[in-house]
Each structure stands twice: as structure tokens, then as C-alpha cells.
C-alpha positions as CSV (number, residue, x, y, z in Angstrom):
1,M,148.3,107.9,163.2
2,T,149.2,110.6,160.7
3,A,146.3,112.8,159.7
4,P,146.1,114.9,156.5
5,G,146.4,118.6,156.7
6,I,149.0,118.9,159.5
7,A,151.3,121.9,159.2
8,T,154.0,123.4,161.2
9,P,153.1,126.6,163.2
10,G,153.1,129.7,161.1
11,A,153.5,127.8,157.9
12,V,151.6,129.4,155.0
13,T,151.4,129.1,151.3
14,L,152.2,132.5,149.9
15,P,150.5,133.4,146.6
16,S,152.9,134.3,143.8
17,N,150.4,136.4,141.9
18,K,151.0,140.1,142.7
19,F,147.4,141.0,142.1
20,L,146.2,138.3,144.5
21,R,148.7,139.4,147.2
22,A,147.5,143.0,146.7
23,T,143.9,141.8,147.1
24,Q,144.7,140.0,150.3
25,W,146.2,143.1,151.8
26,A,143.5,145.5,150.5
27,T,140.3,143.6,151.3
28,P,140.6,143.6,155.1
29,P,140.9,147.4,155.4
30,A,138.2,147.8,152.8
31,T,135.8,145.6,154.8
32,I,136.5,147.6,157.9
33,A,136.2,151.0,156.2
34,L,132.9,150.1,154.6
35,T,131.5,148.6,157.8
36,A,132.6,151.7,159.7
37,I,130.9,154.0,157.2
38,W,127.7,151.9,157.5
39,I,127.8,152.1,161.3
40,L,128.6,155.8,161.5
41,W,126.3,157.0,158.7
42,G,124.7,154.5,156.4
43,A,122.7,152.5,158.9
44,N,120.5,155.5,159.5
45,Q,120.0,156.4,155.8
46,P,116.6,155.7,154.2
47,G,116.0,153.6,151.1
48,A,118.7,151.5,149.5
49,T,121.7,153.6,150.7
50,S,122.1,151.5,153.9
51,L,121.8,148.2,151.9
52,I,124.3,149.3,149.2
53,I,127.0,150.2,151.7
54,L,126.5,147.0,153.7
55,L,126.5,144.9,150.6
56,A,129.8,146.5,149.6
57,A,131.2,145.6,153.0
58,F,130.1,142.0,152.6
59,A,131.5,141.9,149.1
60,A,134.9,143.0,150.3
61,Y,134.7,140.5,153.1
62,A,133.8,137.7,150.7
63,S,136.7,138.7,148.4
64,M,139.1,138.5,151.4
65,L,138.0,135.0,152.1
66,A,138.0,133.8,148.5
67,S,141.5,135.3,147.8
68,S,143.1,133.6,150.8
69,R,141.7,130.1,150.7
70,T,145.0,128.5,149.9
71,G,147.2,130.9,151.9
72,S,147.5,134.6,152.8
73,A,150.3,137.1,152.3
74,V,149.2,138.8,155.5
75,P,151.2,137.6,158.5
76,V,149.3,136.6,161.6
77,N,150.7,139.6,163.6
78,A,149.5,142.0,161.0
79,A,146.1,140.3,161.0
80,L,146.0,140.8,164.7
81,A,146.8,144.5,164.4
82,I,144.2,145.0,161.7
83,S,141.6,143.3,163.8
84,A,142.5,145.3,166.9
85,A,142.2,148.5,164.9
86,A,138.8,147.5,163.6
87,L,137.5,146.7,167.1
88,V,138.8,150.0,168.5
89,I,137.0,152.0,165.7
90,V,133.7,150.4,166.3
91,A,134.1,150.4,170.1
92,I,134.3,154.2,170.2
93,A,131.7,155.0,167.5
94,P,128.1,155.8,168.5
95,I,125.8,152.9,168.4
96,H,124.1,152.4,165.1
97,H,120.6,151.3,166.2
98,S,120.1,149.0,169.1
99,R,119.9,150.5,172.7
100,D,120.1,147.1,174.4
101,L,123.2,148.1,176.3
102,Y,121.2,150.7,178.3
103,L,118.8,147.9,179.2
104,Y,121.7,145.8,180.5
105,N,122.8,148.8,182.5
106,S,119.4,149.3,184.0
107,Y,119.4,145.8,185.3
108,G,122.7,146.4,186.8
109,R,121.5,149.6,188.5
110,L,118.5,147.8,189.9
111,V,120.9,145.5,191.8
112,S,123.7,147.9,192.6
113,Q,121.8,151.1,193.3
114,H,118.2,150.2,194.2
115,H,118.7,146.7,195.7
116,L,116.0,145.2,193.6
117,N,115.9,141.8,191.9
118,P,115.8,142.5,188.1
119,F,114.3,139.0,187.4
120,F,111.1,140.2,189.2
121,N,111.4,144.0,188.8
122,P,111.5,145.7,185.4
123,P,113.5,149.0,184.8
124,N,110.5,151.2,185.6
125,S,110.5,149.8,189.1
126,A,112.9,152.6,189.8
127,P,111.1,155.4,188.0
128,A,113.3,158.1,189.4
129,D,116.5,156.6,188.1
130,P,118.2,159.1,185.9
131,T,119.3,156.5,183.4
132,L,115.8,155.1,182.8
133,G,115.3,157.5,179.9
134,F,118.3,155.9,178.1
135,V,116.4,152.6,177.8
136,A,114.0,152.1,174.8
137,S,110.5,152.6,176.1
138,R,109.3,149.2,174.9
139,W,111.7,147.6,177.5
140,H,110.7,149.7,180.5
141,E,108.3,146.9,181.7
142,Q,110.6,144.0,180.8
143,S,112.3,142.1,183.7
144,S,115.6,140.4,182.9
145,M,115.7,137.6,180.4
146,Y,119.5,137.4,180.9
147,G,121.2,135.1,183.3
148,P,122.5,135.7,186.9
149,A,126.1,135.9,185.8
150,F,125.4,138.7,183.3
151,V,123.3,140.6,185.8
152,G,126.3,140.5,188.1
153,V,128.5,141.9,185.3
154,A,125.9,144.6,184.7
155,G,126.0,145.5,188.3
156,V,129.7,146.1,188.3
157,I,129.7,148.1,185.1
158,S,126.7,150.2,186.2
159,S,128.6,151.1,189.4
160,L,131.6,152.2,187.4
161,A,129.7,154.2,184.8
162,G,127.4,156.1,187.1
163,T,124.7,158.1,185.3
164,S,126.8,159.3,182.3
165,E,125.3,158.1,179.0
166,L,128.7,158.3,177.4
167,A,130.5,156.4,180.1
168,I,127.8,153.7,180.0
169,R,128.1,153.3,176.3
170,L,131.9,153.3,176.2
171,L,132.3,150.8,179.1
172,W,129.9,148.3,177.5
173,Q,131.4,148.7,174.1
174,T,134.9,148.3,175.6
175,L,133.8,145.1,177.3
176,M,132.5,143.6,174.1
177,A,135.5,144.7,172.0
178,S,137.8,143.2,174.6
179,A,135.8,139.9,174.4
180,A,136.0,139.9,170.7
181,F,139.8,140.6,170.6
182,A,140.3,137.8,173.2
183,A,138.5,135.5,170.9
184,V,140.7,136.7,168.0
185,L,143.8,136.0,170.1
186,L,142.6,132.4,170.9
187,I,141.9,131.8,167.2
188,A,145.3,133.1,166.2
189,R,147.1,130.9,168.9
190,R,145.2,127.8,168.0
191,T,145.0,127.9,164.2
192,K,148.1,129.9,163.3
193,S,146.0,131.2,160.4
194,S,145.9,134.9,159.5
195,L,142.8,134.3,157.4
196,A,140.9,132.8,160.4
197,V,142.0,135.9,162.4
198,L,140.8,138.3,159.8
199,A,137.6,136.3,159.1
200,L,136.7,136.9,162.8
201,G,138.2,140.3,163.5
202,C,137.0,142.0,160.3
203,S,133.5,140.3,160.1
204,P,130.8,143.0,159.6
205,V,128.6,140.9,161.9
206,I,131.2,140.9,164.7
207,L,131.9,144.6,164.2
208,A,128.2,145.6,164.3
209,T,127.7,143.4,167.4
210,V,130.6,145.1,169.2
211,N,129.4,148.6,168.2
212,D,125.9,148.0,169.7
213,A,127.6,146.1,172.6
214,H,125.4,143.0,172.5
215,N,126.3,140.4,175.1
216,D,126.4,137.7,172.4
217,M,130.0,138.6,172.1
218,L,130.7,137.5,175.7
219,I,128.9,134.2,174.9
220,G,131.0,133.8,171.8
221,L,134.2,134.1,173.7
222,A,133.0,131.7,176.4
223,L,131.8,129.1,173.9
224,L,135.2,129.2,172.1
225,A,137.0,128.7,175.4
226,V,134.7,125.7,176.3
227,V,135.5,124.1,172.9
228,L,139.3,124.6,173.3
229,L,139.3,123.3,176.9
230,V,137.3,120.2,175.8
231,E,139.8,119.5,173.1
232,D,142.5,119.8,175.7
233,D,140.6,117.3,177.9
234,R,140.3,119.9,180.7
235,L,136.7,119.0,181.3
236,G,136.5,120.5,184.8
237,L,137.5,124.0,183.7
238,A,135.4,123.6,180.5
239,S,132.3,122.9,182.6
240,A,132.9,125.9,184.7
241,V,133.2,128.2,181.7
242,A,130.1,126.5,180.1
243,A,128.1,127.2,183.3
244,L,129.1,130.9,183.2
245,A,128.1,131.1,179.5
246,I,124.6,129.6,180.2
247,A,124.3,132.0,183.2
248,V,124.8,134.9,180.8
249,K,122.2,133.9,178.3
250,L,120.2,130.6,178.4
251,P,120.0,129.8,174.6
252,V,123.8,129.0,174.6
253,A,122.8,125.8,176.5
254,L,122.0,124.2,173.1
255,P,125.5,124.4,171.6
256,I,126.8,123.3,174.9
257,L,124.5,120.3,174.7
258,A,126.0,119.5,171.3
259,I,129.5,119.6,172.9
260,T,128.3,117.3,175.6
261,A,126.9,114.8,173.0
262,W,130.3,115.1,171.2
263,V,132.1,114.2,174.4
264,F,129.8,111.2,174.9
265,W,130.3,109.9,171.4
266,R,134.1,110.5,171.3
267,R,135.2,109.8,174.8
268,G,132.5,107.9,176.6
269,V,129.9,108.2,179.4
270,R,132.1,109.2,182.3
271,P,133.8,112.1,180.6
272,A,130.4,113.3,179.4
273,V,129.0,113.2,182.9
274,K,132.1,114.9,184.2
275,F,131.5,117.7,181.8
276,A,127.7,118.0,182.0
277,A,126.9,117.4,185.6
278,P,128.8,120.4,187.1
279,V,127.3,122.6,184.4
280,A,123.7,121.6,185.3
281,A,124.4,121.9,189.0
282,A,126.1,125.3,188.8
283,V,123.3,126.8,186.6
284,T,120.6,125.4,188.8
285,V,122.2,126.9,191.9
286,A,122.7,130.2,190.2
287,Y,119.0,130.5,189.3
288,L,117.9,129.2,192.7
289,I,119.9,132.0,194.3
290,V,118.2,134.7,192.2
291,G,114.6,133.4,192.6
292,G,114.2,129.8,191.5
293,L,111.7,129.0,188.8
294,G,110.2,132.4,189.1
295,S,113.3,134.0,187.7
296,L,112.7,132.1,184.5
297,R,109.2,133.7,184.0
298,P,110.5,136.4,181.7
299,I,112.0,133.8,179.4
300,R,108.8,131.7,179.4
301,Q,106.7,134.8,178.6
302,S,108.9,135.7,175.6
303,A,109.0,132.2,174.2
304,G,106.5,133.0,171.6
305,D,108.0,136.3,170.5
306,D,108.8,136.4,166.8
307,S,110.9,138.5,164.5
308,R,110.1,139.6,161.0
309,F,112.8,137.6,159.3
310,S,112.4,134.2,161.0
311,V,111.3,131.0,159.4
312,W,107.9,131.4,160.9
313,K,107.1,134.8,159.4
314,S,104.6,133.6,156.7
315,L,102.8,131.1,159.0
316,R,102.4,133.7,161.7
317,T,101.0,136.3,159.3
318,R,98.4,133.9,158.0
319,Q,97.4,132.6,161.4
320,I,96.9,136.1,162.8
321,Q,94.8,137.1,159.7
322,S,92.7,134.0,160.1
323,L,91.9,134.8,163.7
324,L,91.1,138.4,162.8
325,D,88.7,137.2,160.1
326,L,87.0,135.1,162.8
327,G,86.4,138.2,164.9
328,S,89.3,138.0,167.4
329,T,90.9,141.2,168.6
330,R,94.4,141.8,167.4
331,D,96.1,141.5,170.8
332,A,94.3,138.2,171.4
333,A,95.2,136.9,168.0
334,I,98.9,137.8,168.5
335,D,99.0,136.1,171.9
336,A,97.3,132.9,170.6
337,V,99.6,132.7,167.5
338,A,102.7,133.3,169.7
339,Q,101.8,130.2,171.8
340,S,101.3,128.0,168.7
341,I,104.5,129.3,167.1
342,S,106.4,128.5,170.3
343,R,105.1,124.9,170.2
344,Y,105.9,124.5,166.5
345,S,109.4,125.9,166.8
346,L,110.1,123.6,169.7
347,I,109.0,120.5,167.8
348,L,111.0,121.5,164.7
349,L,114.1,122.2,166.8
350,T,113.9,118.9,168.6
351,L,113.5,116.8,165.5
352,C,116.2,118.6,163.6
353,L,118.5,118.5,166.6
354,L,118.6,114.8,166.6
355,V,119.6,114.8,162.9
356,V,122.4,117.3,163.4
357,L,123.8,115.6,166.5
358,W,123.9,112.3,164.6
359,R,125.6,113.8,161.5
360,F,128.2,115.5,163.6
361,R,128.9,112.7,166.1
362,R,132.1,111.8,164.4
363,A,133.4,115.3,164.0
364,R,137.1,115.5,165.0
365,H,136.5,118.9,166.5
366,P,133.7,119.6,169.1
367,G,133.4,123.2,167.8
368,E,131.9,122.0,164.6
369,A,129.1,120.2,166.4
370,G,128.4,123.3,168.6
371,T,128.4,125.6,165.5
372,A,125.9,123.4,163.6
373,V,123.5,123.1,166.5
374,G,123.8,126.8,167.2
375,L,123.0,127.6,163.6
376,L,120.0,125.2,163.8
377,L,118.8,127.3,166.7
378,C,119.2,130.5,164.8
379,V,117.4,129.2,161.7
380,S,114.5,127.4,163.5
381,A,113.8,129.9,166.3
382,A,110.8,132.2,166.2
383,Y,112.9,135.2,167.4
384,V,116.3,135.8,165.9
385,M,118.4,138.9,165.5
386,P,121.6,139.8,163.5
387,W,123.9,139.7,166.5
388,Y,123.0,136.2,167.4
389,G,125.6,134.9,165.0
390,A,128.3,136.5,167.1
391,M,127.9,133.8,169.8
392,L,128.9,131.2,167.1
393,L,131.3,132.9,164.8
394,P,134.4,132.7,167.2
395,V,134.2,128.9,167.5
396,A,133.2,128.5,163.9
397,M,136.6,130.1,162.9
398,L,138.4,127.0,164.2
399,A,137.3,125.6,160.8
400,W,136.3,128.6,158.8
401,S,136.0,126.8,155.5
402,S,133.6,124.1,156.7
403,R,130.1,123.9,155.3
404,S,128.4,124.7,158.6
405,T,130.6,127.8,159.0
406,L,129.7,128.9,155.5
407,L,126.0,128.5,156.2
408,L,126.4,130.4,159.5
409,Q,128.1,133.3,157.6
410,L,125.3,133.4,155.1
411,Q,122.6,133.4,157.7
412,A,124.3,136.1,159.8
413,A,124.8,138.2,156.7
414,F,121.2,137.7,155.6
415,L,119.9,139.0,159.0
416,L,122.3,142.0,159.1
417,L,121.2,143.0,155.6
418,A,117.5,142.3,156.4
419,Y,117.7,144.7,159.4
420,A,120.0,147.2,157.6
421,N,117.6,150.0,158.5
422,G,117.2,149.1,162.1
423,A,115.8,146.1,163.9
424,G,112.5,147.7,164.9
425,R,111.5,149.4,161.7
426,E,109.6,148.4,158.6
427,P,111.9,147.8,155.5
428,F,112.7,151.1,153.8
429,S,113.6,149.6,150.5
430,A,112.1,147.2,147.9
431,F,115.0,144.8,148.7
432,G,114.2,144.9,152.4
433,Q,110.6,144.1,151.7
434,L,111.6,141.3,149.4
435,L,113.7,139.7,152.1
436,E,110.8,140.0,154.6
437,Q,108.4,138.4,152.1
438,R,110.9,135.6,151.4
439,A,112.2,135.1,154.9
440,T,110.4,131.8,155.4
441,W,111.8,130.3,152.2
442,I,115.3,131.6,152.8
443,N,115.4,130.1,156.3
444,L,113.9,126.8,155.0
445,A,116.6,126.6,152.4
446,M,119.3,127.1,155.0
447,L,117.7,124.5,157.2
448,I,117.6,121.9,154.4
449,L,121.3,122.6,153.6
450,L,122.2,122.3,157.2
451,L,120.5,118.9,157.5
452,L,121.5,117.4,154.2
453,W,124.6,119.3,152.9
454,A,126.6,120.3,156.0
455,R,129.0,117.8,157.4
456,P,132.2,117.7,159.5
457,S,135.3,119.0,157.8
458,E,137.1,116.1,159.4
459,E,135.8,112.8,160.8
460,A,137.5,110.3,163.1
461,D,137.0,106.8,164.4
462,L,135.2,106.4,167.7
463,P,136.4,106.8,170.4
464,V,139.4,109.0,170.3
465,T,142.3,107.5,172.3
466,Q,145.0,110.2,171.8
467,K,144.8,113.8,172.8
468,S,147.3,116.2,171.2
469,H,145.7,119.6,171.6
470,K,146.6,122.2,174.1
471,F,144.5,125.2,175.2
472,W,147.5,127.5,174.8
473,P,149.7,125.5,172.5
474,S,153.5,125.7,172.4
475,N,155.6,124.8,169.4
476,S,153.6,121.7,168.3
477,L,151.8,120.7,165.2
478,R,148.4,122.2,164.6
479,Y,145.6,122.1,162.2
480,S,144.8,125.4,160.4
481,P,141.5,126.2,158.5
482,E,143.4,126.4,155.2
483,E,144.5,122.8,155.6
484,L,141.1,121.6,156.7
485,S,139.6,122.9,153.4
486,R,141.9,120.6,151.4
């Protein structure tokens, strides 16, 4: 069967307009430069300064995407070089606001230096540790919410870094930059699209995530690898990578569930079991090794945590005020509301999950199902941060022009702009205050668009009987994001 949108490797429609070609070459460096200025300086400026710089970066990024929809004058190799330069810049720059990487490192030191289990012992269990002061004080009593595999990685890096704050920062930033560039390479190899490469490698969200060294970048690489391996019908290796991803950070289990559902719909029960059963077994064994159900206690305790720009913002504020009016203490009101919000978000997620899985059951590419469900998690969760989009953007770039990818880009941009003055601070500008006041409605609009407007960029009959993809393809025919948009 001949499908539409097939192109030979490297084929690209070059624009004839000189201004358009100049725009395509100018916008990637402009996006990188503006994002770097924001990271190095603007992110810590009060008022509207931070927002203006970041808005300019997103404007350049949007211009890059819009000017190259039908083909780019930038060759793939040049796009790879531009992306590599961007990642190097942000990987050596000082972090712009989050100190999570030092928390990662403290968990690693609990294992490697103090022989303590970080799932049951918070960082201040080793009060004499010289690196404890690097960790934000609010996390000193927080035991690990990350998975066993990530704690193992943290143990290795903490051993290499020692007690040097600079070494700790650079090693973690280098790890995340390497993960990001590996994802860029996979996107380049699979899509042969310079725009897909630039859309990932120059994304302000990705660059900010790498700069603060959030482990969502590792998850993004792993999820991309899972999707490519599933497309190649290498289900055994795909399940191993999926298990590692979940053992880094548990929420990625939801996009992997979507991929499992896609395998079930497209290939049948036996392949789905072949993929899902080893994942469930490996993750279970990993958590049993580090303490069983008790090791999940930090995750259960944080289930009701909320962030200022989530869909639950307005409801949470009203419920807390109602309890205060009834005479409750503020701490008791916050705890009670956290439990109710946790239940509400789980119900909303479950109901919407069924809709999204059904709508994407015929997607030709498993990555689109994973992207849509991951976006659903980001929109419906009580606690969401700007860097969460980094775990989905790599796989989303397999079909960068699809509607679900567009919504993911908008949601990630909204969160990065909303937290432009730092994730833990009150908005310093009228625009930031407006975003906080309208957070519920913005997220609800995205949720409705995801449920009713987003759809697979390509659909196929069920089940698929022919497999033509390769994880590391040779000179064979490939789909590119430009062709998927036509």
C-alpha cells in the first residue's frame, strides 16, 4: 500500500523567496540568543523584563516553525550543529532558578557516601554532609520521590562530583545536555527533517530544562527510544527501556500505558502482553529491592500537592477559604483540600484518559498516542512545572505539526512564561498575576481542545500487518514532519 507523504531521505522543498530563506537561517540563532539572555540575566529580573525577553524568544521560535512548514533551507547537519551549540551554551551557564539538581545529588550521596536509603531518609538524615547547604531548605526533609534507577544514576554522579558545587552542577547539566542531544540525533535520523531537529534543539523549554538539569530530559530520551523501538517491532528492548524510564520517574508510566494500548489496538493481545508484562515485572522488582510499598510513601504523600498554574488553582483557593471561614486552621485546611484535589484530579484523568486512548487508537505512530496522554497528564494534574513538557517534546517531534504537538508546545510555553520569575515566587508582573488568575480557564481550554480537536496526523486500518520502520534506518523511505502536515 502506498501512503501519502513519503519522501526520499534528505529530500526537502527549498523556498525560493530570499526573505523566507533568510528568516529560516536567522530565527534559530535568534531563539537561542534570546533564551540564553533570559537564562543568564532576564530570569532574575523583576517586573515585566523577564517576560518580555522570554516572549521574544518564543516569538523567534514560532517564526522559525512558521517559516519552515513546507521545507527549510537549513540542512540537517547545520541544524544538528546549531542545536549542539545551543545545548553547550545552556549546559555551562549557571542555573536560572531551580536547585533540584542539588537535591538529586543529595540522594546520590545518601547512597554512595552515607549508605542510607533515600526513599526512607531525607537529605537532612546526613546533617554533616558538606553538600546539604546546596539543597533548597524546603527539600531538606523530603525523601526521594524519584525512582530506583534515577537514584542509582545520582549515586554515580555524586561520587564523581565530590563536594564541589561547580562540579555537581556541570556534571548534572552535561548529563541532561547529552540526553537532549541524543534525542536530537534520533529525531534527525528518523525524520530526516531539519525543522524537527531545530524544533527540539532550539526549544526554549528544552534549553531551560537542560540549564536547570531536570531529569525530565532523561525521561524524554527514554520515551522517544521506546516509541522508535515499538515502531521497529523490537518489543523486548522497548519494554526494557520503558521499565528504566518508569524507574526514573513514575508519572511516565501514563504515556507508556498509552503506547501499550496502541500496541494492543494495532498489533493484538500477544504483542501488548510481550511489551507490558516485562515492564510491570521489572518496575515491581526495582521497587521491592529499595523497600517495597514503603518506598512509594513519598509519592503518596505528595499526591495532593498543587502548583499555582494548574487547572485546580481556582477550586483549591475557594475550598481553602471556605474551610478558613468555618474556623479551620490554615495547615488543616491545606491538608484537607490537598486530599480532595488529589481525588478530583484522579477522576478527571481517568475519564479523559479513556477518551484520548480511544481517539488515538488508530494513530499510525505510537508516539502520537504517548504525546496526547502525556499532555493530558500535564493539563489535568494538580502539580505541574514548566520542565514537565521536556519528557514529551522529543517524541512529539516525530510529528511536530500534529495538533497534539501544537497543544503541547502551547502548554509548555504557558508554564514557562507563567513561572518566568521563578517557580517558587509570587508573580512580579501584572501579566504573571493575570496568568495565575486565569490558570484554570487556560488549562480547561487546552483540555477541551485535546479531547475534541486533537487527532492523529495519520490513521491506519487495524491491525497493521507490515512493519517498515527501523530504529536506526538506512537508506529507506521515511515520513518527515513536513509531509505529515500536508
